[in-house]
PDB file of N, CA, C and O in Angstrom:
ATOM      1  N   UNK A   1     113.733 -61.851 210.026  1.00  0.00           N
ATOM      2  CA  UNK A   1     114.355 -60.916 210.926  1.00  0.00           C
ATOM      3  C   UNK A   1     113.693 -59.549 210.763  1.00  0.00           C
ATOM      4  O   UNK A   1     113.594 -59.028 209.652  1.00  0.00           O
ATOM      5  N   UNK A   2     113.252 -58.985 211.858  1.00  0.00           N
ATOM      6  CA  UNK A   2     112.604 -57.672 211.842  1.00  0.00           C
ATOM      7  C   UNK A   2     113.649 -56.590 212.105  1.00  0.00           C
ATOM      8  O   UNK A   2     114.416 -56.679 213.063  1.00  0.00           O
ATOM      9  N   UNK A   3     113.672 -55.577 211.254  1.00  0.00           N
ATOM     10  CA  UNK A   3     114.627 -54.491 211.392  1.00  0.00           C
ATOM     11  C   UNK A   3     114.079 -53.404 212.303  1.00  0.00           C
ATOM     12  O   UNK A   3     112.875 -53.151 212.335  1.00  0.00           O
ATOM     13  N   UNK A   4     114.974 -52.769 213.040  1.00  0.00           N
ATOM     14  CA  UNK A   4     114.578 -51.623 213.850  1.00  0.00           C
ATOM     15  C   UNK A   4     114.342 -50.433 212.917  1.00  0.00           C
ATOM     16  O   UNK A   4     114.726 -50.461 211.747  1.00  0.00           O
ATOM     17  N   UNK A   5     113.717 -49.409 213.441  1.00  0.00           N
ATOM     18  CA  UNK A   5     113.470 -48.212 212.650  1.00  0.00           C
ATOM     19  C   UNK A   5     114.788 -47.621 212.160  1.00  0.00           C
ATOM     20  O   UNK A   5     114.896 -47.215 211.003  1.00  0.00           O
ATOM     21  N   UNK A   6     115.772 -47.573 213.020  1.00  0.00           N
ATOM     22  CA  UNK A   6     117.084 -47.030 212.614  1.00  0.00           C
ATOM     23  C   UNK A   6     117.683 -47.849 211.480  1.00  0.00           C
ATOM     24  O   UNK A   6     118.220 -47.279 210.530  1.00  0.00           O
ATOM     25  N   UNK A   7     117.602 -49.180 211.561  1.00  0.00           N
ATOM     26  CA  UNK A   7     118.128 -50.035 210.504  1.00  0.00           C
ATOM     27  C   UNK A   7     117.366 -49.825 209.195  1.00  0.00           C
ATOM     28  O   UNK A   7     117.959 -49.804 208.116  1.00  0.00           O
ATOM     29  N   UNK A   8     116.060 -49.672 209.304  1.00  0.00           N
ATOM     30  CA  UNK A   8     115.249 -49.426 208.108  1.00  0.00           C
ATOM     31  C   UNK A   8     115.630 -48.108 207.447  1.00  0.00           C
ATOM     32  O   UNK A   8     115.772 -48.037 206.227  1.00  0.00           O
ATOM     33  N   UNK A   9     115.795 -47.062 208.258  1.00  0.00           N
ATOM     34  CA  UNK A   9     116.171 -45.751 207.715  1.00  0.00           C
ATOM     35  C   UNK A   9     117.568 -45.788 207.099  1.00  0.00           C
ATOM     36  O   UNK A   9     117.805 -45.179 206.056  1.00  0.00           O
ATOM     37  N   UNK A  10     118.482 -46.493 207.737  1.00  0.00           N
ATOM     38  CA  UNK A  10     119.829 -46.619 207.193  1.00  0.00           C
ATOM     39  C   UNK A  10     119.801 -47.351 205.864  1.00  0.00           C
ATOM     40  O   UNK A  10     120.443 -46.930 204.901  1.00  0.00           O
ATOM     41  N   UNK A  11     119.058 -48.446 205.813  1.00  0.00           N
ATOM     42  CA  UNK A  11     118.935 -49.216 204.578  1.00  0.00           C
ATOM     43  C   UNK A  11     118.275 -48.360 203.486  1.00  0.00           C
ATOM     44  O   UNK A  11     118.702 -48.383 202.331  1.00  0.00           O
ATOM     45  N   UNK A  12     117.258 -47.625 203.849  1.00  0.00           N
ATOM     46  CA  UNK A  12     116.587 -46.746 202.903  1.00  0.00           C
ATOM     47  C   UNK A  12     117.556 -45.693 202.374  1.00  0.00           C
ATOM     48  O   UNK A  12     117.531 -45.362 201.189  1.00  0.00           O
ATOM     49  N   UNK A  13     118.399 -45.173 203.242  1.00  0.00           N
ATOM     50  CA  UNK A  13     119.391 -44.184 202.833  1.00  0.00           C
ATOM     51  C   UNK A  13     120.347 -44.726 201.791  1.00  0.00           C
ATOM     52  O   UNK A  13     120.689 -44.033 200.833  1.00  0.00           O
ATOM     53  N   UNK A  14     120.782 -45.975 201.975  1.00  0.00           N
ATOM     54  CA  UNK A  14     121.682 -46.589 200.994  1.00  0.00           C
ATOM     55  C   UNK A  14     120.982 -46.771 199.649  1.00  0.00           C
ATOM     56  O   UNK A  14     121.557 -46.493 198.596  1.00  0.00           O
ATOM     57  N   UNK A  15     119.750 -47.233 199.695  1.00  0.00           N
ATOM     58  CA  UNK A  15     118.990 -47.414 198.460  1.00  0.00           C
ATOM     59  C   UNK A  15     118.748 -46.069 197.794  1.00  0.00           C
ATOM     60  O   UNK A  15     118.882 -45.931 196.578  1.00  0.00           O
ATOM     61  N   UNK A  16     118.399 -45.099 198.590  1.00  0.00           N
ATOM     62  CA  UNK A  16     118.119 -43.762 198.071  1.00  0.00           C
ATOM     63  C   UNK A  16     119.335 -43.176 197.368  1.00  0.00           C
ATOM     64  O   UNK A  16     119.214 -42.587 196.293  1.00  0.00           O
ATOM     65  N   UNK A  17     120.493 -43.336 197.968  1.00  0.00           N
ATOM     66  CA  UNK A  17     121.704 -42.784 197.375  1.00  0.00           C
ATOM     67  C   UNK A  17     122.106 -43.517 196.107  1.00  0.00           C
ATOM     68  O   UNK A  17     122.683 -42.921 195.197  1.00  0.00           O
ATOM     69  N   UNK A  18     121.807 -44.798 196.044  1.00  0.00           N
ATOM     70  CA  UNK A  18     122.243 -45.565 194.885  1.00  0.00           C
ATOM     71  C   UNK A  18     121.250 -45.525 193.730  1.00  0.00           C
ATOM     72  O   UNK A  18     121.633 -45.789 192.590  1.00  0.00           O
ATOM     73  N   UNK A  19     120.000 -45.205 193.991  1.00  0.00           N
ATOM     74  CA  UNK A  19     119.001 -45.267 192.921  1.00  0.00           C
ATOM     75  C   UNK A  19     118.724 -43.933 192.234  1.00  0.00           C
ATOM     76  O   UNK A  19     119.049 -43.807 191.054  1.00  0.00           O
ATOM     77  N   UNK A  20     118.144 -42.929 192.896  1.00  0.00           N
ATOM     78  CA  UNK A  20     117.707 -41.753 192.153  1.00  0.00           C
ATOM     79  C   UNK A  20     118.817 -40.790 191.751  1.00  0.00           C
ATOM     80  O   UNK A  20     118.731 -40.175 190.688  1.00  0.00           O
ATOM     81  N   UNK A  21     119.860 -40.642 192.572  1.00  0.00           N
ATOM     82  CA  UNK A  21     120.847 -39.619 192.273  1.00  0.00           C
ATOM     83  C   UNK A  21     121.583 -39.844 190.957  1.00  0.00           C
ATOM     84  O   UNK A  21     121.704 -38.907 190.168  1.00  0.00           O
ATOM     85  N   UNK A  22     122.078 -41.051 190.691  1.00  0.00           N
ATOM     86  CA  UNK A  22     122.737 -41.239 189.393  1.00  0.00           C
ATOM     87  C   UNK A  22     121.800 -40.985 188.212  1.00  0.00           C
ATOM     88  O   UNK A  22     122.211 -40.402 187.209  1.00  0.00           O
ATOM     89  N   UNK A  23     120.559 -41.414 188.326  1.00  0.00           N
ATOM     90  CA  UNK A  23     119.603 -41.200 187.231  1.00  0.00           C
ATOM     91  C   UNK A  23     119.306 -39.715 187.055  1.00  0.00           C
ATOM     92  O   UNK A  23     119.247 -39.224 185.928  1.00  0.00           O
ATOM     93  N   UNK A  24     119.120 -38.999 188.160  1.00  0.00           N
ATOM     94  CA  UNK A  24     118.846 -37.562 188.072  1.00  0.00           C
ATOM     95  C   UNK A  24     120.062 -36.800 187.567  1.00  0.00           C
ATOM     96  O   UNK A  24     119.934 -35.891 186.747  1.00  0.00           O
ATOM     97  N   UNK A  25     121.245 -37.171 188.056  1.00  0.00           N
ATOM     98  CA  UNK A  25     122.446 -36.478 187.614  1.00  0.00           C
ATOM     99  C   UNK A  25     122.708 -36.713 186.133  1.00  0.00           C
ATOM    100  O   UNK A  25     123.252 -35.845 185.451  1.00  0.00           O
ATOM    101  N   UNK A  26     122.326 -37.873 185.640  1.00  0.00           N
ATOM    102  CA  UNK A  26     122.477 -38.157 184.213  1.00  0.00           C
ATOM    103  C   UNK A  26     121.609 -37.203 183.387  1.00  0.00           C
ATOM    104  O   UNK A  26     122.018 -36.747 182.319  1.00  0.00           O
ATOM    105  N   UNK A  27     120.416 -36.911 183.889  1.00  0.00           N
ATOM    106  CA  UNK A  27     119.486 -36.043 183.179  1.00  0.00           C
ATOM    107  C   UNK A  27     119.762 -34.553 183.412  1.00  0.00           C
ATOM    108  O   UNK A  27     119.642 -33.739 182.496  1.00  0.00           O
ATOM    109  N   UNK A  28     120.137 -34.207 184.659  1.00  0.00           N
ATOM    110  CA  UNK A  28     120.225 -32.791 185.038  1.00  0.00           C
ATOM    111  C   UNK A  28     121.643 -32.267 185.226  1.00  0.00           C
ATOM    112  O   UNK A  28     121.841 -31.058 185.346  1.00  0.00           O
ATOM    113  N   UNK A  29     122.617 -33.144 185.255  1.00  0.00           N
ATOM    114  CA  UNK A  29     123.968 -32.732 185.616  1.00  0.00           C
ATOM    115  C   UNK A  29     124.179 -32.940 187.104  1.00  0.00           C
ATOM    116  O   UNK A  29     123.294 -33.448 187.792  1.00  0.00           O
ATOM    117  N   UNK A  30     125.336 -32.553 187.602  1.00  0.00           N
ATOM    118  CA  UNK A  30     125.653 -32.794 189.010  1.00  0.00           C
ATOM    119  C   UNK A  30     124.726 -32.008 189.929  1.00  0.00           C
ATOM    120  O   UNK A  30     124.456 -30.828 189.708  1.00  0.00           O
ATOM    121  N   UNK A  31     124.243 -32.694 190.971  1.00  0.00           N
ATOM    122  CA  UNK A  31     123.335 -32.079 191.938  1.00  0.00           C
ATOM    123  C   UNK A  31     124.118 -31.562 193.137  1.00  0.00           C
ATOM    124  O   UNK A  31     125.067 -32.204 193.588  1.00  0.00           O
ATOM    125  N   UNK A  32     123.722 -30.408 193.651  1.00  0.00           N
ATOM    126  CA  UNK A  32     124.325 -29.867 194.863  1.00  0.00           C
ATOM    127  C   UNK A  32     123.722 -30.527 196.101  1.00  0.00           C
ATOM    128  O   UNK A  32     122.731 -31.252 196.015  1.00  0.00           O
ATOM    129  N   UNK A  33     124.329 -30.267 197.233  1.00  0.00           N
ATOM    130  CA  UNK A  33     123.836 -30.850 198.488  1.00  0.00           C
ATOM    131  C   UNK A  33     122.399 -30.457 198.798  1.00  0.00           C
ATOM    132  O   UNK A  33     121.622 -31.329 199.188  1.00  0.00           O
ATOM    133  N   UNK A  34     121.996 -29.191 198.648  1.00  0.00           N
ATOM    134  CA  UNK A  34     120.599 -28.849 198.934  1.00  0.00           C
ATOM    135  C   UNK A  34     119.613 -29.628 198.059  1.00  0.00           C
ATOM    136  O   UNK A  34     118.562 -30.053 198.537  1.00  0.00           O
ATOM    137  N   UNK A  35     119.947 -29.813 196.791  1.00  0.00           N
ATOM    138  CA  UNK A  35     119.067 -30.567 195.893  1.00  0.00           C
ATOM    139  C   UNK A  35     118.994 -32.028 196.318  1.00  0.00           C
ATOM    140  O   UNK A  35     117.921 -32.631 196.283  1.00  0.00           O
ATOM    141  N   UNK A  36     120.124 -32.600 196.718  1.00  0.00           N
ATOM    142  CA  UNK A  36     120.135 -33.999 197.168  1.00  0.00           C
ATOM    143  C   UNK A  36     119.296 -34.170 198.434  1.00  0.00           C
ATOM    144  O   UNK A  36     118.572 -35.155 198.578  1.00  0.00           O
ATOM    145  N   UNK A  37     119.398 -33.209 199.346  1.00  0.00           N
ATOM    146  CA  UNK A  37     118.589 -33.296 200.576  1.00  0.00           C
ATOM    147  C   UNK A  37     117.104 -33.165 200.272  1.00  0.00           C
ATOM    148  O   UNK A  37     116.284 -33.866 200.865  1.00  0.00           O
ATOM    149  N   UNK A  38     116.754 -32.272 199.353  1.00  0.00           N
ATOM    150  CA  UNK A  38     115.357 -32.118 198.969  1.00  0.00           C
ATOM    151  C   UNK A  38     114.824 -33.408 198.346  1.00  0.00           C
ATOM    152  O   UNK A  38     113.732 -33.861 198.690  1.00  0.00           O
ATOM    153  N   UNK A  39     115.581 -33.990 197.446  1.00  0.00           N
ATOM    154  CA  UNK A  39     115.156 -35.235 196.795  1.00  0.00           C
ATOM    155  C   UNK A  39     115.018 -36.348 197.826  1.00  0.00           C
ATOM    156  O   UNK A  39     114.056 -37.115 197.790  1.00  0.00           O
ATOM    157  N   UNK A  40     115.979 -36.438 198.746  1.00  0.00           N
ATOM    158  CA  UNK A  40     115.913 -37.467 199.793  1.00  0.00           C
ATOM    159  C   UNK A  40     114.661 -37.284 200.645  1.00  0.00           C
ATOM    160  O   UNK A  40     114.011 -38.264 201.007  1.00  0.00           O
ATOM    161  N   UNK A  41     114.324 -36.056 200.961  1.00  0.00           N
ATOM    162  CA  UNK A  41     113.130 -35.777 201.753  1.00  0.00           C
ATOM    163  C   UNK A  41     111.871 -36.134 200.981  1.00  0.00           C
ATOM    164  O   UNK A  41     110.964 -36.762 201.529  1.00  0.00           O
ATOM    165  N   UNK A  42     111.806 -35.741 199.719  1.00  0.00           N
ATOM    166  CA  UNK A  42     110.636 -36.039 198.901  1.00  0.00           C
ATOM    167  C   UNK A  42     110.444 -37.547 198.695  1.00  0.00           C
ATOM    168  O   UNK A  42     109.314 -38.023 198.594  1.00  0.00           O
ATOM    169  N   UNK A  43     111.539 -38.284 198.636  1.00  0.00           N
ATOM    170  CA  UNK A  43     111.448 -39.734 198.471  1.00  0.00           C
ATOM    171  C   UNK A  43     110.764 -40.405 199.659  1.00  0.00           C
ATOM    172  O   UNK A  43     110.225 -41.503 199.519  1.00  0.00           O
ATOM    173  N   UNK A  44     110.778 -39.765 200.818  1.00  0.00           N
ATOM    174  CA  UNK A  44     110.204 -40.366 202.024  1.00  0.00           C
ATOM    175  C   UNK A  44     108.697 -40.162 202.114  1.00  0.00           C
ATOM    176  O   UNK A  44     108.047 -40.786 202.952  1.00  0.00           O
ATOM    177  N   UNK A  45     108.132 -39.311 201.281  1.00  0.00           N
ATOM    178  CA  UNK A  45     106.706 -39.031 201.338  1.00  0.00           C
ATOM    179  C   UNK A  45     105.936 -40.167 200.664  1.00  0.00           C
ATOM    180  O   UNK A  45     106.166 -40.461 199.491  1.00  0.00           O
ATOM    181  N   UNK A  46     105.023 -40.807 201.402  1.00  0.00           N
ATOM    182  CA  UNK A  46     104.249 -41.902 200.806  1.00  0.00           C
ATOM    183  C   UNK A  46     103.180 -41.351 199.874  1.00  0.00           C
ATOM    184  O   UNK A  46     102.150 -40.861 200.338  1.00  0.00           O
ATOM    185  N   UNK A  47     103.407 -41.424 198.581  1.00  0.00           N
ATOM    186  CA  UNK A  47     102.468 -40.871 197.614  1.00  0.00           C
ATOM    187  C   UNK A  47     101.201 -41.700 197.475  1.00  0.00           C
ATOM    188  O   UNK A  47     100.185 -41.182 197.012  1.00  0.00           O
ATOM    189  N   UNK A  48     101.229 -42.948 197.856  1.00  0.00           N
ATOM    190  CA  UNK A  48     100.066 -43.809 197.713  1.00  0.00           C
ATOM    191  C   UNK A  48      98.930 -43.401 198.649  1.00  0.00           C
ATOM    192  O   UNK A  48      97.775 -43.748 198.406  1.00  0.00           O
ATOM    193  N   UNK A  49      99.242 -42.685 199.693  1.00  0.00           N
ATOM    194  CA  UNK A  49      98.203 -42.267 200.643  1.00  0.00           C
ATOM    195  C   UNK A  49      97.380 -41.240 200.004  1.00  0.00           C
ATOM    196  O   UNK A  49      96.438 -40.736 200.615  1.00  0.00           O
TER     197      UNK A  49
END
């Protein structure tokens, strides 16, 4: 089954929220909304390019 772009972004959002934030908050303490948005944006950048 091929996902639409919207479905892919939604799925990515769920993964993003469940993976990096708890690990970062464990190390740095609670993150504010601006920090969470910055991290979410940075996660979308393909570093392999």
